[in-house]
C-alpha positions as CSV (number, residue, x, y, z in Angstrom):
1,M,-9.0,46.0,50.3
2,N,-7.5,44.0,53.1
3,V,-4.8,41.4,53.0
4,N,-7.3,38.5,53.4
5,T,-9.3,39.6,50.4
6,L,-6.1,40.0,48.2
7,L,-5.0,36.5,49.2
8,Y,-8.4,35.1,48.3
9,L,-8.5,36.8,44.9
10,L,-4.9,35.5,44.2
11,F,-6.1,32.0,45.1
12,L,-9.0,32.2,42.7
13,L,-6.7,33.5,39.9
14,L,-4.1,30.7,40.4
15,T,-6.8,28.0,40.7
16,G,-8.5,29.2,37.5
17,S,-5.2,29.3,35.6
18,F,-4.3,25.8,36.7
19,Q,-7.6,24.4,35.6
20,A,-7.3,26.2,32.2
21,C,-3.9,24.6,31.7
22,E,-5.2,21.2,32.6
23,Q,-8.0,21.6,30.0
24,V,-5.6,22.7,27.2
25,D,-3.2,19.8,28.0
26,T,-6.1,17.2,27.9
27,S,-7.5,18.4,24.6
28,S,-4.1,18.2,22.9
29,V,-3.7,14.5,23.6
30,S,-4.3,12.5,20.4
31,D,-6.3,9.3,20.3
32,P,-3.7,6.6,20.2
33,E,-6.0,4.3,18.3
34,A,-6.4,6.9,15.6
35,E,-2.6,6.9,15.0
36,S,-1.9,3.2,15.5
37,S,-2.0,2.3,11.8
38,R,0.5,3.8,9.3
39,I,1.7,2.9,5.8
40,L,4.4,4.1,3.6
41,V,3.7,4.7,-0.1
42,F,6.9,4.6,-2.1
43,S,6.9,5.7,-5.8
44,K,10.6,6.2,-6.7
45,T,11.3,5.4,-10.4
46,A,14.6,4.7,-12.2
47,G,13.1,3.8,-15.5
48,F,9.7,4.5,-17.1
49,R,7.6,6.9,-15.0
50,H,3.9,6.4,-14.9
51,A,1.9,9.6,-15.4
52,S,-0.7,8.1,-13.0
53,I,1.6,8.3,-9.9
54,P,0.2,11.6,-8.6
55,A,-3.4,10.3,-9.0
56,G,-2.3,7.1,-7.2
57,K,-0.8,9.0,-4.3
58,A,-3.8,11.2,-4.0
59,A,-6.2,8.2,-4.0
60,L,-4.2,6.4,-1.3
61,L,-4.1,9.5,0.9
62,K,-7.9,9.8,0.6
63,L,-8.4,6.1,1.3
64,G,-6.2,6.4,4.4
65,R,-8.3,9.2,5.7
66,E,-11.4,7.2,5.1
67,H,-10.0,4.2,7.0
68,Q,-8.2,6.1,9.8
69,V,-4.8,5.0,8.5
70,K,-1.9,7.5,8.3
71,V,-0.4,7.5,4.9
72,D,3.1,8.8,4.2
73,T,4.2,9.2,0.6
74,T,7.8,9.5,-0.6
75,E,10.2,8.9,-3.4
76,N,13.1,9.1,-1.0
77,A,14.8,5.7,-0.4
78,A,16.4,7.0,2.8
79,Y,13.2,5.9,4.5
80,F,14.5,2.3,4.1
81,V,16.3,2.1,7.4
82,A,15.2,0.1,10.5
83,D,14.2,3.1,12.6
84,S,11.9,4.4,9.9
85,L,10.4,1.2,8.6
86,Q,9.4,-0.1,12.0
87,R,6.8,2.7,12.2
88,Y,4.8,1.2,9.4
89,Q,2.4,-1.7,9.2
90,A,2.9,-2.0,5.4
91,V,5.0,-0.5,2.6
92,V,3.3,0.1,-0.7
93,F,5.4,0.2,-3.9
94,L,3.3,2.4,-6.2
95,N,4.5,2.0,-9.8
96,T,8.1,1.9,-8.9
97,T,10.5,1.0,-11.7
98,L,14.0,-0.6,-11.9
99,D,16.6,-0.1,-9.2
100,V,15.2,2.0,-6.4
101,L,17.1,0.7,-3.3
102,N,20.8,0.4,-2.6
103,P,22.2,-2.8,-1.0
104,E,22.0,-1.4,2.6
105,Q,18.4,-0.4,2.0
106,Q,17.5,-3.8,0.6
107,V,18.8,-5.4,3.7
108,A,16.8,-3.1,5.9
109,F,13.6,-3.9,3.9
110,E,14.3,-7.7,4.1
111,N,14.6,-7.4,7.9
112,Y,11.4,-5.4,8.0
113,I,9.5,-8.1,6.3
114,R,11.2,-10.8,8.4
115,N,10.0,-9.0,11.5
116,G,6.4,-9.2,10.3
117,G,6.1,-6.2,8.0
118,G,3.7,-6.0,5.1
119,F,4.2,-5.3,1.4
120,A,1.7,-4.3,-1.3
121,G,2.8,-3.8,-4.9
122,I,0.8,-2.0,-7.5
123,H,1.3,-2.5,-11.3
124,A,5.0,-1.6,-12.0
125,A,6.1,-2.9,-8.7
126,S,6.9,-6.0,-10.8
127,D,9.0,-3.9,-13.1
128,T,11.4,-3.2,-10.2
129,E,14.7,-4.6,-8.8
130,Y,15.3,-7.4,-11.4
131,D,18.6,-8.3,-9.9
132,W,17.3,-8.9,-6.3
133,P,15.9,-12.5,-6.1
134,W,14.4,-12.0,-2.7
135,Y,12.3,-9.1,-4.0
136,T,11.2,-11.1,-7.0
137,K,9.8,-13.7,-4.8
138,L,8.2,-11.1,-2.5
139,V,6.4,-9.3,-5.3
140,G,5.6,-12.6,-7.0
141,A,6.7,-12.1,-10.6
142,Q,8.7,-10.0,-13.0
143,F,7.2,-7.8,-15.8
144,E,8.1,-9.1,-19.2
145,S,6.0,-7.2,-21.8
146,H,2.6,-5.6,-22.4
147,P,0.3,-4.9,-25.3
148,K,-1.5,-1.5,-25.8
149,V,-4.0,-0.3,-23.2
150,Q,-7.3,-2.0,-23.9
151,Q,-10.4,-3.5,-22.3
152,A,-10.1,-7.1,-20.9
153,V,-11.9,-9.4,-18.5
154,V,-10.4,-10.1,-15.1
155,A,-11.6,-13.5,-13.9
156,V,-11.8,-13.3,-10.1
157,V,-11.1,-16.8,-8.9
158,D,-11.1,-16.2,-5.1
159,K,-13.6,-13.8,-3.5
160,N,-12.7,-14.7,0.0
161,H,-10.1,-12.1,0.4
162,L,-10.2,-8.4,1.4
163,A,-8.8,-7.5,-2.1
164,T,-11.5,-9.3,-4.0
165,E,-14.6,-9.4,-1.9
166,G,-17.5,-7.6,-3.7
167,L,-15.9,-7.8,-7.1
168,P,-17.8,-9.5,-10.0
169,S,-16.6,-12.9,-11.1
170,R,-15.9,-11.4,-14.5
171,W,-14.6,-7.9,-14.1
172,E,-14.4,-5.9,-17.3
173,R,-12.1,-2.9,-17.2
174,T,-9.5,-1.0,-19.2
175,D,-5.8,-1.1,-18.2
176,E,-2.3,-2.0,-19.4
177,W,-2.1,-5.8,-19.1
178,Y,1.2,-7.1,-18.1
179,N,2.7,-10.4,-19.2
180,F,4.9,-11.9,-16.5
181,K,8.0,-14.1,-16.2
182,N,9.6,-15.8,-13.1
183,L,6.2,-16.3,-11.5
184,N,6.4,-17.4,-7.9
185,P,4.5,-20.8,-7.7
186,D,3.8,-20.3,-4.0
187,V,1.5,-17.3,-4.3
188,H,-2.2,-17.6,-3.8
189,V,-3.8,-16.3,-7.0
190,L,-6.9,-14.0,-6.5
191,A,-7.6,-13.1,-10.2
192,K,-6.5,-14.1,-13.7
193,L,-6.7,-12.5,-17.1
194,D,-9.0,-14.1,-19.7
195,E,-6.6,-13.8,-22.7
196,S,-9.5,-14.5,-25.1
197,T,-10.9,-11.1,-24.3
198,Y,-8.0,-8.9,-25.4
199,E,-5.0,-8.9,-27.7
200,G,-1.4,-9.5,-26.6
201,G,-1.6,-11.9,-23.7
202,K,1.3,-14.3,-23.5
203,N,0.9,-16.3,-20.3
204,G,-1.9,-18.5,-21.6
205,A,-4.7,-20.1,-19.6
206,H,-2.9,-19.4,-16.3
207,H,-2.3,-15.7,-16.4
208,P,-2.4,-14.4,-12.8
209,I,-3.0,-10.7,-12.4
210,A,-3.5,-10.4,-8.6
211,W,-2.3,-12.5,-5.7
212,Y,-1.1,-12.6,-2.1
213,H,1.1,-14.8,0.1
214,A,2.9,-15.1,3.4
215,Y,6.5,-14.6,2.7
216,D,9.7,-14.7,4.9
217,G,7.9,-13.7,8.0
218,G,5.6,-11.1,6.5
219,R,2.7,-10.7,4.2
220,A,2.6,-9.6,0.5
221,F,0.0,-8.6,-2.0
222,Y,0.4,-7.6,-5.6
223,T,-1.9,-6.4,-8.4
224,G,-1.0,-5.9,-12.0
225,L,-3.7,-3.3,-12.3
226,G,-3.2,0.4,-12.0
227,H,-1.4,1.8,-15.0
228,T,-4.0,4.4,-16.0
229,E,-4.8,7.6,-14.2
230,E,-8.5,6.7,-14.5
231,S,-7.9,3.6,-12.4
232,Y,-7.5,5.8,-9.3
233,S,-11.0,7.2,-9.5
234,E,-12.6,3.8,-10.2
235,P,-14.5,2.6,-7.0
236,A,-14.0,-1.1,-7.7
237,F,-10.3,-0.7,-8.3
238,L,-9.8,1.4,-5.2
239,R,-11.6,-1.3,-3.1
240,H,-9.3,-3.8,-4.6
241,I,-6.1,-2.1,-3.8
242,W,-7.2,-1.0,-0.3
243,G,-8.2,-4.5,0.5
244,G,-4.8,-5.8,-0.6
245,I,-3.1,-3.1,1.5
246,A,-5.3,-4.0,4.5
247,Y,-4.3,-7.6,4.1
248,S,-0.6,-6.6,4.0
249,M,-1.1,-4.6,7.2
250,G,-2.3,-7.7,9.0
251,E,-6.1,-7.5,8.7
252,E,-7.9,-10.8,8.3
253,G,-10.4,-11.7,5.6
254,E,-8.4,-14.2,3.4
């Protein structure tokens, strides 16, 4: 084999290796659109702990996959710093209870919302941070009491929202029905409880159970539903919470 033949074979080998490397590099690049949406699901508890939290996290992870949204779940409050929070379009408080953030973390979360971040609270998110007035206005109310788990009618009063579109006007379901105090009058109510359909309601004719509002530069959604493990396999409830999360992420439809 002469020198020219050897050089030609070496050229072919190097060219083929280069093309192979190009192909590997190209295939490893992720679609930026597929990773553009991300939410943080936070389920730390310092009081009562809901047995439904694992089911809730699993449901939100599944919903995220279905909607091409990356879902991170944690009970670690160390996520509440600027560098971490800025990665997320919304933060979901999933059945958090009592004091879950220290003062520095509270400031970081306030700044996140003021910079256009989103918040979605599920059920016991209103049983959280009673001594933090800013948070009380963000979530929209404070938990006061509840009767036993039972069936009731949820009256959907606004269907022109991602969280309620497709729901029946009178939505019968079983859950733990919160009574509230310190209701924020500036929220837009999506659904109310019909207290005539169950025992133990204490808010009267105006008993909001789901709402949303623009708040301090960001967007917030809350639903009082979501106590039971069964809720997180209920299609209508899952559409409800994902619609609220989508709103908090900045999607339109209100």
